[in-house]
C-alpha positions in Angstrom: -12.2 -4.4 -16.5 -11.6 -3.7 -12.9 -8.6 -1.5 -11.8 -6.3 -2.2 -9.0 -3.8 0.6 -7.9 -0.8 -0.5 -5.9 0.7 2.7 -4.7 4.0 2.5 -3.0 6.9 4.4 -1.7 10.2 2.9 -0.6 13.5 4.4 0.9 15.6 1.3 1.3 13.9 -1.2 -0.9 11.8 -3.2 1.5 8.4 -1.4 0.6 9.3 -1.7 -3.1 10.0 -5.5 -2.8 6.7 -5.8 -0.7 4.7 -3.8 -3.5 6.3 -5.9 -6.3 5.2 -9.1 -4.5 1.7 -7.8 -4.0 1.8 -6.7 -7.9 2.9 -10.3 -8.8 0.1 -11.9 -6.6 -2.6 -9.6 -8.0 -1.5 -10.2 -11.5 -2.4 -13.8 -11.1 -6.0 -12.8 -11.0 -7.7 -12.6 -14.7 -9.8 -9.6 -15.5 -8.1 -7.1 -13.4 -5.6 -4.4 -14.8 -3.1 -4.0 -12.0 -1.2 -0.6 -11.9 2.1 -0.5 -9.8 2.7 3.2 -9.2 5.5 4.9 -7.3 3.8 7.6 -4.9 6.1 10.2 -6.4 4.4 9.6 -9.8 0.9 9.0 -8.5 -1.8 11.5 -8.8 -5.6 12.1 -8.0 -6.3 10.5 -11.5 -4.7 7.2 -10.4 -6.9 7.0 -7.5 -10.2 8.2 -9.3 -9.6 5.5 -12.1 -9.0 2.7 -9.8 -11.7 0.5 -8.2 -9.4 -0.7 -5.3 -6.1 0.2 -3.6 -3.1 -1.3 -1.9 -0.8 1.2 -0.1 2.7 0.1 0.6 5.1 2.3 2.3 7.8 2.4 5.1 7.3 3.9 8.6 9.8 6.7 9.1 10.5 8.4 12.5 7.3 6.6 13.7 5.0 8.1 11.0 4.0 7.6 7.2 7.2 8.0 5.1 7.4 11.5 3.6 7.0 10.3 0.1 3.9 8.5 0.8 2.6 11.5 3.0 3.1 13.7 0.0 1.0 11.6 -2.2 -1.9 11.5 0.4 -1.5 15.4 0.7 -1.7 15.9 -3.3 -4.5 13.5 -3.5 -6.8 13.9 -0.5 -8.9 16.9 -1.5 -9.2 16.2 -5.3 -10.5 12.7 -4.3 -12.7 13.6 -1.2 -16.1 12.4 -1.8 -15.2 10.5 -4.9 -13.9 7.2 -3.5 -16.7 6.2 -1.0 -16.9 2.5 -0.5 -13.8 1.5 -2.6 -11.8 -1.2 -1.0 -8.3 -0.8 0.3 -5.5 -2.7 2.1 -2.2 -1.7 3.4 1.4 -3.0 4.0 3.8 -1.0 6.2 7.5 -1.8 6.4 8.8 -0.8 9.7 12.1 -1.2 11.8 10.3 -2.3 15.0 6.8 -1.0 15.3 4.7 0.4 12.5 1.5 1.1 14.4 1.7 4.8 14.2 2.1 4.8 10.5 -0.8 2.4 10.1 -3.0 4.7 12.3 -2.1 7.7 10.3 -2.8 6.2 6.9 -6.0 4.4 8.2 -7.3 7.7 9.3 -6.7 9.3 5.8 -8.5 6.1 4.2 -11.4 6.8 6.6 -11.7 10.4 5.5 -12.0 9.1 1.9 -14.6 6.6 3.1 -12.5 3.8 1.8 -13.5 0.3 2.9 -10.7 -1.8 4.6 -10.9 -5.3 3.4 -8.1 -6.8 5.5 -6.1 -5.9 8.5 -3.0 -3.7 7.9 0.2 -5.7 7.5 3.2 -4.6 9.4 6.4 -6.1 8.3 9.2 -5.5 10.9 12.7 -5.6 9.6 14.1 -5.1 13.2 16.5 -2.3 11.9 17.5 -0.3 15.2 20.8 1.2 14.4 21.6 4.0 12.0 23.4 1.6 9.8 20.7 -1.0 9.9 18.1 1.7 9.3 19.8 3.2 6.2 20.9 -0.2 4.7 19.1 -1.6 1.8 16.4 -4.2 3.0 16.0 -7.9 2.2 12.4 -8.8 2.9 12.1 -12.6 3.9 9.9 -15.1 1.7 7.3 -15.4 4.3 6.6 -11.7 4.2 6.8 -11.5 0.4 4.5 -14.2 0.2 1.9 -12.5 2.5 2.1 -9.5 0.5 1.5 -11.6 -2.8 -1.6 -13.1 -1.0 -2.8 -9.8 -0.1 -2.4 -8.5 -3.6 -4.2 -11.7 -4.9 -7.0 -11.3 -2.5 -8.0 -7.8 -3.3 -7.7 -8.4 -7.1 -9.9 -11.6 -6.5 -12.5 -9.6 -4.6 -12.5 -6.9 -7.4 -12.9 -9.3 -10.2 -15.6 -11.2 -8.4 -17.5 -8.2 -7.5 -17.2 -8.7 -3.8 -15.6 -5.5 -3.2 
């Protein structure tokens, strides 16, 4: 059975909701075991045992969130050379932009020689004040649906042997 790892980090709930939606979408596909793993608990074994990945995390101060960066730092060298060609996709929850966090994470994925199967998704919450940035996030149904579709897409591709 194919394995899909959805590895996520969230600070105010937005990325967690997107990861859960992606998980729900991926679970609609028969024949794929879908793991939803918090980046704080994820390790190289999660990466090595999966056939594909969906990374979901917030942008923080114009960069990959610290929790997700810590995951990448812990796993980068133990996985280097072992993941070549495996598919991945990414969802970033940002206050206004998200492009720098996407660029950083895509460079890490390139170093792992992962294959990007869809453009990275940036969900903008428009949080611009300290209060809005720190407040719990509610993600709208359109963005949750897009995350679910992305989860289903990567799981379907794994199940069909496309990826």
